[in-house]
N, CA, C and O atoms as a Tinker XYZ file with bonds, in Angstrom:
   448  protein
     1  N      0.836000   -1.171000    0.000000    73     2
     2  CA     0.000000    0.000000    0.000000    64     1     3
     3  C      0.889000    1.245000    0.000000    63     2     4     5
     4  O      1.805000    1.337000    0.817000    81     3
     5  N      0.638000    2.215000   -0.908000    73     3     6
     6  CA     1.491000    3.399000   -0.951000    64     5     7
     7  C      1.309000    4.252000    0.297000    63     6     8     9
     8  O      0.241000    4.282000    0.909000    81     7
     9  N      2.381000    4.939000    0.650000    73     7    10
    10  CA     2.338000    5.815000    1.827000    64     9    11
    11  C      1.486000    7.035000    1.510000    63    10    12    13
    12  O      1.475000    7.520000    0.379000    81    11
    13  N      0.776000    7.524000    2.511000    73    11    14
    14  CA    -0.029000    8.731000    2.345000    64    13    15
    15  C      0.870000    9.948000    2.337000    63    14    16    17
    16  O      1.839000   10.028000    3.092000    81    15
    17  N      0.540000   10.889000    1.478000    73    15    18
    18  CA     1.286000   12.139000    1.461000    64    17    19
    19  C      0.709000   13.072000    2.494000    63    18    20    21
    20  O     -0.505000   13.153000    2.676000    81    19
    21  N      1.582000   13.767000    3.160000    73    19    22
    22  CA     1.149000   14.743000    4.154000    64    21    23
    23  C      1.014000   16.096000    3.473000    63    22    24    25
    24  O      1.943000   16.546000    2.802000    81    23
    25  N     -0.116000   16.741000    3.635000    73    23    26
    26  CA    -0.346000   18.064000    3.066000    64    25    27
    27  C      0.160000   19.098000    4.055000    63    26    28    29
    28  O     -0.220000   19.098000    5.226000    81    27
    29  N      1.024000   19.981000    3.567000    73    27    30
    30  CA     1.553000   21.043000    4.434000    64    29    31
    31  C      0.691000   22.271000    4.228000    63    30    32    33
    32  O      0.590000   22.789000    3.116000    81    31
    33  N      0.081000   22.728000    5.285000    73    31    34
    34  CA    -0.794000   23.901000    5.231000    64    33    35
    35  C      0.051000   25.168000    5.293000    63    34    36    37
    36  O      1.162000   25.145000    5.822000    81    35
    37  N     -0.471000   26.286000    4.751000    73    35    38
    38  CA     0.308000   27.534000    4.760000    64    37    39
    39  C      0.776000   27.943000    6.150000    63    38    40    41
    40  O      1.888000   28.449000    6.301000    81    39
    41  N     -0.051000   27.735000    7.162000    73    39    42
    42  CA     0.339000   28.143000    8.515000    64    41    43
    43  C      1.474000   27.295000    9.077000    63    42    44    45
    44  O      2.109000   27.676000   10.060000    81    43
    45  N      1.729000   26.148000    8.457000    73    43    46
    46  CA     2.807000   25.271000    8.896000    64    45    47
    47  C      4.120000   25.548000    8.166000    63    46    48    49
    48  O      5.139000   24.930000    8.473000    81    47
    49  N      4.105000   26.462000    7.211000    73    47    50
    50  CA     5.292000   26.712000    6.405000    64    49    51
    51  C      6.227000   27.729000    7.030000    63    50    52    53
    52  O      7.278000   28.014000    6.456000    81    51
    53  N      5.903000   28.266000    8.138000    73    51    54
    54  CA     6.763000   29.265000    8.756000    64    53    55
    55  C      6.041000   30.580000    8.889000    63    54    56    57
    56  O      4.829000   30.675000    8.693000    81    55
    57  N      6.814000   31.598000    9.228000    73    55    58
    58  CA     6.234000   32.918000    9.496000    64    57    59
    59  C      5.706000   33.613000    8.239000    63    58    60    61
    60  O      4.677000   34.288000    8.282000    81    59
    61  N      6.417000   33.444000    7.118000    73    59    62
    62  CA     6.016000   34.152000    5.900000    64    61    63
    63  C      5.310000   33.212000    4.932000    63    62    64    65
    64  O      5.737000   32.074000    4.739000    81    63
    65  N      4.231000   33.691000    4.325000    73    63    66
    66  CA     3.614000   32.867000    3.273000    64    65    67
    67  C      4.550000   32.828000    2.074000    63    66    68    69
    68  O      5.295000   33.775000    1.822000    81    67
    69  N      4.504000   31.733000    1.344000    73    67    70
    70  CA     5.336000   31.615000    0.148000    64    69    71
    71  C      4.878000   32.609000   -0.902000    63    70    72    73
    72  O      3.684000   32.749000   -1.167000    81    71
    73  N      5.829000   33.286000   -1.488000    73    71    74
    74  CA     5.498000   34.267000   -2.514000    64    73    75
    75  C      5.248000   33.558000   -3.834000    63    74    76    77
    76  O      5.943000   32.607000   -4.190000    81    75
    77  N      4.247000   34.037000   -4.548000    73    75    78
    78  CA     3.989000   33.494000   -5.882000    64    77    79
    79  C      4.801000   34.301000   -6.869000    63    78    80    81
    80  O      4.681000   35.525000   -6.918000    81    79
    81  N      5.617000   33.639000   -7.647000    73    79    82
    82  CA     6.411000   34.307000   -8.657000    64    81    83
    83  C      5.639000   34.303000   -9.970000    63    82    84    85
    84  O      5.099000   33.273000  -10.374000    81    83
    85  N      5.587000   35.457000  -10.636000    73    83    86
    86  CA     4.887000   35.482000  -11.919000    64    85    87
    87  C      5.585000   34.582000  -12.927000    63    86    88    89
    88  O      6.813000   34.545000  -13.006000    81    87
    89  N      4.789000   33.866000  -13.684000    73    87    90
    90  CA     5.329000   32.993000  -14.724000    64    89    91
    91  C      5.402000   33.771000  -16.026000    63    90    92    93
    92  O      4.441000   34.429000  -16.423000    81    91
    93  N      6.519000   33.692000  -16.668000    73    91    94
    94  CA     6.672000   34.358000  -17.957000    64    93    95
    95  C      5.930000   33.547000  -19.016000    63    94    96    97
    96  O      6.038000   32.322000  -19.062000    81    95
    97  N      5.185000   34.234000  -19.854000    73    95    98
    98  CA     4.458000   33.574000  -20.927000    64    97    99
    99  C      5.340000   33.474000  -22.167000    63    98   100   101
   100  O      6.103000   34.392000  -22.469000    81    99
   101  N      5.235000   32.377000  -22.867000    73    99   102
   102  CA     5.846000   32.272000  -24.190000    64   101   103
   103  C      4.841000   32.821000  -25.195000    63   102   104   105
   104  O      3.683000   33.060000  -24.853000    81   103
   105  N      5.275000   33.018000  -26.415000    73   103   106
   106  CA     4.355000   33.500000  -27.454000    64   105   107
   107  C      3.209000   32.519000  -27.657000    63   106   108   109
   108  O      2.058000   32.924000  -27.819000    81   107
   109  N      3.526000   31.231000  -27.649000    73   107   110
   110  CA     2.480000   30.220000  -27.845000    64   109   111
   111  C      1.461000   30.253000  -26.709000    63   110   112   113
   112  O      0.256000   30.178000  -26.949000    81   111
   113  N      1.944000   30.366000  -25.480000    73   111   114
   114  CA     1.037000   30.411000  -24.326000    64   113   115
   115  C      0.215000   31.693000  -24.340000    63   114   116   117
   116  O     -0.980000   31.666000  -24.046000    81   115
   117  N      0.841000   32.809000  -24.677000    73   115   118
   118  CA     0.110000   34.076000  -24.751000    64   117   119
   119  C     -0.995000   33.987000  -25.799000    63   118   120   121
   120  O     -2.097000   34.491000  -25.580000    81   119
   121  N     -0.711000   33.352000  -26.936000    73   119   122
   122  CA    -1.731000   33.178000  -27.970000    64   121   123
   123  C     -2.900000   32.347000  -27.489000    63   122   124   125
   124  O     -4.054000   32.684000  -27.756000    81   123
   125  N     -2.618000   31.261000  -26.781000    73   123   126
   126  CA    -3.685000   30.403000  -26.246000    64   125   127
   127  C     -4.533000   31.152000  -25.232000    63   126   128   129
   128  O     -5.760000   31.050000  -25.243000    81   127
   129  N     -3.876000   31.906000  -24.352000    73   127   130
   130  CA    -4.594000   32.644000  -23.315000    64   129   131
   131  C     -5.442000   33.747000  -23.945000    63   130   132   133
   132  O     -6.601000   33.928000  -23.572000    81   131
   133  N     -4.867000   34.484000  -24.899000    73   131   134
   134  CA    -5.623000   35.543000  -25.578000    64   133   135
   135  C     -6.821000   34.991000  -26.326000    63   134   136   137
   136  O     -7.902000   35.580000  -26.296000    81   135
   137  N     -6.635000   33.859000  -26.997000    73   135   138
   138  CA    -7.736000   33.194000  -27.700000    64   137   139
   139  C     -8.860000   32.850000  -26.732000    63   138   140   141
   140  O    -10.030000   33.106000  -27.013000    81   139
   141  N     -8.505000   32.275000  -25.605000    73   139   142
   142  CA    -9.503000   31.893000  -24.597000    64   141   143
   143  C    -10.283000   33.118000  -24.092000    63   142   144   145
   144  O    -11.503000   33.064000  -23.942000    81   143
   145  N     -9.565000   34.222000  -23.833000    73   143   146
   146  CA   -10.230000   35.443000  -23.357000    64   145   147
   147  C    -11.229000   35.963000  -24.392000    63   146   148   149
   148  O    -12.358000   36.309000  -24.043000    81   147
   149  N    -10.824000   36.019000  -25.659000    73   147   150
   150  CA   -11.710000   36.547000  -26.710000    64   149   151
   151  C    -12.927000   35.654000  -26.887000    63   150   152   153
   152  O    -14.041000   36.159000  -27.024000    81   151
   153  N    -12.743000   34.344000  -26.888000    73   151   154
   154  CA   -13.872000   33.418000  -27.015000    64   153   155
   155  C    -14.842000   33.601000  -25.853000    63   154   156   157
   156  O    -16.056000   33.636000  -26.053000    81   155
   157  N    -14.303000   33.718000  -24.628000    73   155   158
   158  CA   -15.158000   33.895000  -23.448000    64   157   159
   159  C    -15.952000   35.197000  -23.527000    63   158   160   161
   160  O    -17.130000   35.227000  -23.170000    81   159
   161  N    -15.320000   36.260000  -23.987000    73   159   162
   162  CA   -15.989000   37.564000  -24.013000    64   161   163
   163  C    -16.972000   37.719000  -25.165000    63   162   164   165
   164  O    -17.999000   38.380000  -25.010000    81   163
   165  N    -16.681000   37.128000  -26.306000    73   163   166
   166  CA   -17.558000   37.300000  -27.465000    64   165   167
   167  C    -18.610000   36.206000  -27.585000    63   166   168   169
   168  O    -19.631000   36.393000  -28.247000    81   167
   169  N    -18.364000   35.062000  -26.944000    73   167   170
   170  CA   -19.261000   33.904000  -27.040000    64   169   171
   171  C    -19.456000   33.479000  -28.493000    63   170   172   173
   172  O    -20.535000   33.042000  -28.893000    81   171
   173  N    -18.383000   33.620000  -29.272000    73   171   174
   174  CA   -18.419000   33.234000  -30.677000    64   173   175
   175  C    -17.293000   32.260000  -30.984000    63   174   176   177
   176  O    -16.346000   32.115000  -30.210000    81   175
   177  N    -17.414000   31.593000  -32.130000    73   175   178
   178  CA   -16.404000   30.628000  -32.565000    64   177   179
   179  C    -15.207000   31.367000  -33.166000    63   178   180   181
   180  O    -15.374000   32.289000  -33.965000    81   179
   181  N    -14.019000   30.960000  -32.779000    73   179   182
   182  CA   -12.807000   31.585000  -33.307000    64   181   183
   183  C    -12.245000   30.760000  -34.450000    63   182   184   185
   184  O    -12.272000   29.530000  -34.414000    81   183
   185  N    -11.738000   31.443000  -35.459000    73   183   186
   186  CA   -11.042000   30.786000  -36.564000    64   185   187
   187  C     -9.600000   30.514000  -36.164000    63   186   188   189
   188  O     -9.027000   29.496000  -36.553000    81   187
   189  N     -9.011000   31.415000  -35.391000    73   187   190
   190  CA    -7.637000   31.218000  -34.946000    64   189   191
   191  C     -6.968000   32.509000  -34.546000    63   190   192   193
   192  O     -7.541000   33.593000  -34.652000    81   191
   193  N     -5.743000   32.368000  -34.085000    73   191   194
   194  CA    -4.924000   33.510000  -33.680000    64   193   195
   195  C     -4.164000   33.973000  -34.916000    63   194   196   197
   196  O     -3.549000   33.163000  -35.609000    81   195
   197  N     -4.204000   35.279000  -35.193000    73   195   198
   198  CA    -3.516000   35.801000  -36.374000    64   197   199
   199  C     -2.275000   36.600000  -36.030000    63   198   200   201
   200  O     -1.464000   36.880000  -36.913000    81   199
   201  N     -2.104000   36.977000  -34.766000    73   199   202
   202  CA    -0.917000   37.723000  -34.381000    64   201   203
   203  C     -0.675000   37.544000  -32.887000    63   202   204   205
   204  O     -1.613000   37.582000  -32.090000    81   203
   205  N      0.580000   37.350000  -32.513000    73   203   206
   206  CA     1.017000   37.365000  -31.120000    64   205   207
   207  C      2.285000   38.195000  -31.110000    63   206   208   209
   208  O      3.249000   37.882000  -31.808000    81   207
   209  N      2.278000   39.269000  -30.304000    73   207   210
   210  CA     3.411000   40.181000  -30.318000    64   209   211
   211  C      3.720000   40.650000  -28.906000    63   210   212   213
   212  O      2.811000   41.065000  -28.187000    81   211
   213  N      4.986000   40.594000  -28.490000    73   211   214
   214  CA     5.331000   41.092000  -27.161000    64   213   215
   215  C      5.287000   42.622000  -27.121000    63   214   216   217
   216  O      5.561000   43.290000  -28.118000    81   215
   217  N      4.943000   43.155000  -25.967000    73   215   218
   218  CA     4.982000   44.595000  -25.730000    64   217   219
   219  C      5.846000   44.834000  -24.503000    63   218   220   221
   220  O      6.371000   43.887000  -23.917000    81   219
   221  N      5.996000   46.096000  -24.109000    73   219   222
   222  CA     6.799000   46.415000  -22.927000    64   221   223
   223  C      6.285000   45.728000  -21.673000    63   222   224   225
   224  O      7.065000   45.258000  -20.845000    81   223
   225  N      4.967000   45.673000  -21.540000    73   223   226
   226  CA     4.395000   45.142000  -20.302000    64   225   227
   227  C      3.464000   43.961000  -20.512000    63   226   228   229
   228  O      2.566000   43.733000  -19.702000    81   227
   229  N      3.662000   43.204000  -21.589000    73   227   230
   230  CA     2.830000   42.027000  -21.802000    64   229   231
   231  C      2.836000   41.567000  -23.236000    63   230   232   233
   232  O      3.884000   41.481000  -23.877000    81   231
   233  N      1.624000   41.268000  -23.741000    73   231   234
   234  CA     1.459000   40.721000  -25.083000    64   233   235
   235  C      0.240000   41.321000  -25.763000    63   234   236   237
   236  O     -0.723000   41.694000  -25.093000    81   235
   237  N      0.272000   41.417000  -27.071000    73   235   238
   238  CA    -0.896000   41.737000  -27.887000    64   237   239
   239  C     -1.225000   40.468000  -28.677000    63   238   240   241
   240  O     -0.351000   39.871000  -29.306000    81   239
   241  N     -2.495000   40.067000  -28.633000    73   239   242
   242  CA    -2.946000   38.883000  -29.353000    64   241   243
   243  C     -4.134000   39.290000  -30.206000    63   242   244   245
   244  O     -5.071000   39.916000  -29.711000    81   243
   245  N     -4.104000   38.937000  -31.491000    73   243   246
   246  CA    -5.219000   39.220000  -32.395000    64   245   247
   247  C     -5.851000   37.884000  -32.783000    63   246   248   249
   248  O     -5.169000   36.941000  -33.183000    81   247
   249  N     -7.187000   37.838000  -32.649000    73   247   250
   250  CA    -7.939000   36.609000  -32.893000    64   249   251
   251  C     -9.000000   36.881000  -33.955000    63   250   252   253
   252  O     -9.709000   37.886000  -33.897000    81   251
   253  N     -9.100000   35.966000  -34.932000    73   251   254
   254  CA   -10.136000   36.058000  -35.959000    64   253   255
   255  C    -11.346000   35.262000  -35.497000    63   254   256   257
   256  O    -11.231000   34.090000  -35.138000    81   255
   257  N    -12.517000   35.915000  -35.511000    73   255   258
   258  CA   -13.751000   35.341000  -34.969000    64   257   259
   259  C    -14.824000   35.333000  -36.054000    63   258   260   261
   260  O    -14.922000   36.275000  -36.840000    81   259
   261  N    -15.628000   34.273000  -36.097000    73   259   262
   262  CA   -16.774000   34.211000  -37.016000    64   261   263
   263  C    -17.951000   34.906000  -36.335000    63   262   264   265
   264  O    -18.462000   34.434000  -35.320000    81   263
   265  N    -18.371000   36.035000  -36.907000    73   263   266
   266  CA   -19.478000   36.782000  -36.312000    64   265   267
   267  C    -20.824000   36.395000  -36.902000    63   266   268   269
   268  O    -21.850000   36.485000  -36.228000    81   267
   269  N    -20.824000   35.959000  -38.169000    73   267   270
   270  CA   -22.085000   35.578000  -38.813000    64   269   271
   271  C    -21.800000   34.518000  -39.875000    63   270   272   273
   272  O    -21.093000   34.777000  -40.849000    81   271
   273  N    -22.357000   33.324000  -39.678000    73   271   274
   274  CA   -22.184000   32.226000  -40.650000    64   273   275
   275  C    -23.162000   32.409000  -41.804000    63   274   276   277
   276  O    -24.324000   32.757000  -41.596000    81   275
   277  N    -22.682000   32.172000  -43.016000    73   275   278
   278  CA   -23.519000   32.266000  -44.211000    64   277   279
   279  C    -23.311000   31.034000  -45.076000    63   278   280   281
   280  O    -22.329000   30.309000  -44.919000    81   279
   281  N    -24.250000   30.803000  -45.995000    73   279   282
   282  CA   -24.107000   29.744000  -46.979000    64   281   283
   283  C    -24.107000   30.432000  -48.334000    63   282   284   285
   284  O    -25.082000   31.105000  -48.667000    81   283
   285  N    -23.065000   30.292000  -49.118000    73   283   286
   286  CA   -21.830000   29.540000  -48.888000    64   285   287
   287  C    -20.941000   30.263000  -47.861000    63   286   288   289
   288  O    -21.161000   31.431000  -47.539000    81   287
   289  N    -19.946000   29.546000  -47.366000    73   287   290
   290  CA   -19.097000   30.080000  -46.302000    64   289   291
   291  C    -18.272000   31.285000  -46.741000    63   290   292   293
   292  O    -17.769000   32.025000  -45.896000    81   291
   293  N    -18.126000   31.491000  -48.043000    73   291   294
   294  CA   -17.391000   32.676000  -48.508000    64   293   295
   295  C    -18.113000   33.963000  -48.117000    63   294   296   297
   296  O    -17.515000   35.038000  -48.140000    81   295
   297  N    -19.388000   33.862000  -47.760000    73   295   298
   298  CA   -20.149000   35.019000  -47.301000    64   297   299
   299  C    -20.084000   35.247000  -45.803000    63   298   300   301
   300  O    -20.657000   36.219000  -45.311000    81   299
   301  N    -19.399000   34.376000  -45.056000    73   299   302
   302  CA   -19.273000   34.553000  -43.599000    64   301   303
   303  C    -18.728000   35.936000  -43.270000    63   302   304   305
   304  O    -17.870000   36.465000  -43.976000    81   303
   305  N    -19.238000   36.510000  -42.190000    73   303   306
   306  CA   -18.706000   37.774000  -41.690000    64   305   307
   307  C    -17.744000   37.442000  -40.557000    63   306   308   309
   308  O    -18.120000   36.819000  -39.563000    81   307
   309  N    -16.481000   37.874000  -40.727000    73   307   310
   310  CA   -15.436000   37.641000  -39.743000    64   309   311
   311  C    -15.058000   38.960000  -39.084000    63   310   312   313
   312  O    -15.319000   40.034000  -39.625000    81   311
   313  N    -14.454000   38.866000  -37.935000    73   311   314
   314  CA   -13.963000   40.060000  -37.241000    64   313   315
   315  C    -12.620000   39.738000  -36.610000    63   314   316   317
   316  O    -12.336000   38.592000  -36.259000    81   315
   317  N    -11.803000   40.772000  -36.473000    73   315   318
   318  CA   -10.532000   40.638000  -35.772000    64   317   319
   319  C    -10.647000   41.356000  -34.430000    63   318   320   321
   320  O    -11.037000   42.522000  -34.364000    81   319
   321  N    -10.300000   40.640000  -33.367000    73   319   322
   322  CA   -10.295000   41.194000  -32.016000    64   321   323
   323  C     -8.863000   41.236000  -31.510000    63   322   324   325
   324  O     -8.104000   40.281000  -31.671000    81   323
   325  N     -8.510000   42.351000  -30.899000    73   323   326
   326  CA    -7.186000   42.530000  -30.331000    64   325   327
   327  C     -7.302000   42.489000  -28.814000    63   326   328   329
   328  O     -8.097000   43.226000  -28.230000    81   327
   329  N     -6.510000   41.627000  -28.174000    73   327   330
   330  CA    -6.507000   41.503000  -26.715000    64   329   331
   331  C     -5.134000   41.912000  -26.195000    63   330   332   333
   332  O     -4.108000   41.453000  -26.698000    81   331
   333  N     -5.125000   42.773000  -25.190000    73   331   334
   334  CA    -3.890000   43.171000  -24.521000    64   333   335
   335  C     -3.786000   42.394000  -23.221000    63   334   336   337
   336  O     -4.675000   42.465000  -22.373000    81   335
   337  N     -2.689000   41.648000  -23.067000    73   335   338
   338  CA    -2.466000   40.836000  -21.876000    64   337   339
   339  C     -1.278000   41.389000  -21.100000    63   338   340   341
   340  O     -0.354000   41.952000  -21.687000    81   339
   341  N     -1.304000   41.228000  -19.769000    73   339   342
   342  CA    -0.124000   41.576000  -18.989000    64   341   343
   343  C      0.851000   40.412000  -19.035000    63   342   344   345
   344  O      0.594000   39.419000  -19.715000    81   343
   345  N      1.966000   40.519000  -18.322000    73   343   346
   346  CA     3.016000   39.496000  -18.360000    64   345   347
   347  C      2.546000   38.132000  -17.857000    63   346   348   349
   348  O      3.125000   37.104000  -18.209000    81   347
   349  N      1.494000   38.124000  -17.033000    73   347   350
   350  CA     0.986000   36.874000  -16.464000    64   349   351
   351  C     -0.188000   36.302000  -17.247000    63   350   352   353
   352  O     -0.691000   35.231000  -16.904000    81   351
   353  N     -0.636000   36.997000  -18.296000    73   351   354
   354  CA    -1.740000   36.503000  -19.105000    64   353   355
   355  C     -3.097000   37.041000  -18.702000    63   354   356   357
   356  O     -4.120000   36.595000  -19.222000    81   355
   357  N     -3.122000   38.001000  -17.773000    73   355   358
   358  CA    -4.390000   38.617000  -17.382000    64   357   359
   359  C     -4.825000   39.584000  -18.475000    63   358   360   361
   360  O     -4.003000   40.314000  -19.029000    81   359
   361  N     -6.111000   39.587000  -18.781000    73   359   362
   362  CA    -6.638000   40.463000  -19.818000    64   361   363
   363  C     -6.706000   41.895000  -19.293000    63   362   364   365
   364  O     -7.347000   42.161000  -18.276000    81   363
   365  N     -6.045000   42.807000  -19.987000    73   363   366
   366  CA    -6.065000   44.218000  -19.604000    64   365   367
   367  C     -7.112000   44.984000  -20.415000    63   366   368   369
   368  O     -7.781000   45.875000  -19.890000    81   367
   369  N     -7.251000   44.632000  -21.701000    73   367   370
   370  CA    -8.279000   45.260000  -22.538000    64   369   371
   371  C     -8.452000   44.419000  -23.802000    63   370   372   373
   372  O     -7.605000   43.597000  -24.151000    81   371
   373  N     -9.576000   44.653000  -24.471000    73   371   374
   374  CA    -9.775000   44.029000  -25.780000    64   373   375
   375  C    -10.684000   44.913000  -26.591000    63   374   376   377
   376  O    -11.450000   45.706000  -26.043000    81   375
   377  N    -10.599000   44.776000  -27.907000    73   375   378
   378  CA   -11.413000   45.605000  -28.792000    64   377   379
   379  C    -11.569000   44.905000  -30.143000    63   378   380   381
   380  O    -10.705000   44.140000  -30.572000    81   379
   381  N    -12.689000   45.190000  -30.792000    73   379   382
   382  CA   -12.862000   44.678000  -32.152000    64   381   383
   383  C    -12.194000   45.679000  -33.088000    63   382   384   385
   384  O    -12.472000   46.877000  -33.035000    81   383
   385  N    -11.311000   45.172000  -33.946000    73   383   386
   386  CA   -10.545000   46.035000  -34.841000    64   385   387
   387  C    -11.189000   46.193000  -36.210000    63   386   388   389
   388  O    -10.889000   47.147000  -36.928000    81   387
   389  N    -12.057000   45.284000  -36.576000    73   387   390
   390  CA   -12.705000   45.415000  -37.877000    64   389   391
   391  C    -13.499000   44.176000  -38.240000    63   390   392   393
   392  O    -13.289000   43.092000  -37.696000    81   391
   393  N    -14.437000   44.370000  -39.194000    73   391   394
   394  CA   -15.250000   43.263000  -39.717000    64   393   395
   395  C    -15.087000   43.212000  -41.214000    63   394   396   397
   396  O    -14.828000   44.229000  -41.858000    81   395
   397  N    -15.241000   42.007000  -41.774000    73   395   398
   398  CA   -15.085000   41.835000  -43.209000    64   397   399
   399  C    -15.682000   40.502000  -43.617000    63   398   400   401
   400  O    -15.888000   39.617000  -42.785000    81   399
   401  N    -15.958000   40.368000  -44.905000    73   399   402
   402  CA   -16.443000   39.094000  -45.442000    64   401   403
   403  C    -15.251000   38.176000  -45.692000    63   402   404   405
   404  O    -14.168000   38.626000  -46.066000    81   403
   405  N    -15.470000   36.896000  -45.480000    73   403   406
   406  CA   -14.409000   35.908000  -45.675000    64   405   407
   407  C    -13.820000   36.007000  -47.091000    63   406   408   409
   408  O    -12.619000   35.813000  -47.279000    81   407
   409  N    -14.655000   36.305000  -48.069000    73   407   410
   410  CA   -14.196000   36.356000  -49.459000    64   409   411
   411  C    -13.395000   37.615000  -49.788000    63   410   412   413
   412  O    -12.841000   37.730000  -50.882000    81   411
   413  N    -13.331000   38.557000  -48.847000    73   411   414
   414  CA   -12.610000   39.808000  -49.081000    64   413   415
   415  C    -11.112000   39.552000  -49.152000    63   414   416   417
   416  O    -10.580000   38.756000  -48.378000    81   415
   417  N    -10.426000   40.226000  -50.081000    73   415   418
   418  CA    -8.986000   40.045000  -50.207000    64   417   419
   419  C     -8.207000   41.103000  -49.438000    63   418   420   421
   420  O     -6.984000   41.010000  -49.329000    81   419
   421  N     -8.893000   42.101000  -48.906000    73   419   422
   422  CA    -8.224000   43.148000  -48.140000    64   421   423
   423  C     -7.882000   42.677000  -46.741000    63   422   424   425
   424  O     -8.615000   41.888000  -46.145000    81   423
   425  N     -6.754000   43.168000  -46.212000    73   423   426
   426  CA    -6.399000   42.898000  -44.826000    64   425   427
   427  C     -6.935000   44.043000  -43.986000    63   426   428   429
   428  O     -6.379000   45.140000  -44.038000    81   427
   429  N     -7.994000   43.832000  -43.212000    73   427   430
   430  CA    -8.611000   44.926000  -42.465000    64   429   431
   431  C     -7.831000   45.313000  -41.213000    63   430   432   433
   432  O     -8.193000   46.281000  -40.544000    81   431
   433  N     -6.777000   44.585000  -40.883000    73   431   434
   434  CA    -6.079000   44.838000  -39.638000    64   433   435
   435  C     -4.818000   45.657000  -39.871000    63   434   436   437
   436  O     -3.877000   45.205000  -40.523000    81   435
   437  N     -4.816000   46.858000  -39.332000    73   435   438
   438  CA    -3.630000   47.696000  -39.362000    64   437   439
   439  C     -3.395000   48.183000  -37.950000    63   438   440   441
   440  O     -4.241000   48.871000  -37.377000    81   439
   441  N     -2.256000   47.833000  -37.386000    73   439   442
   442  CA    -1.906000   48.284000  -36.030000    64   441   443
   443  C     -1.552000   49.744000  -36.082000    63   442   444   445
   444  O     -0.858000   50.195000  -36.993000    81   443
   445  N     -2.023000   50.475000  -35.118000    73   443   446
   446  CA    -1.673000   51.894000  -35.065000    64   445   447
   447  C     -0.964000   52.216000  -33.780000    63   446   448
   448  O     -0.589000   53.366000  -33.554000    81   447
């Protein structure tokens, strides 16, 4: 029979609580976190992440979202959402940057 593990409670760890160190996000992790935030806030299906870029104090993630499904799918209305994350992946802000039809050849996303 395996030995039971003893759980150490915070009050048993000494006088000071253990400090939580912020975890640095990789570009891949920042993209996943930004995607999750946009999906949660828009309640829409995402096509994917189109940009992940580091900033001074975090990450910018751009996600392509299906706003309106059409038949044929070339008529779908898509939108690009930009999410600003801090170094730990917390959402600081988000905004819709533009809408366009899937069949459009223009790139509606221009960072300013």
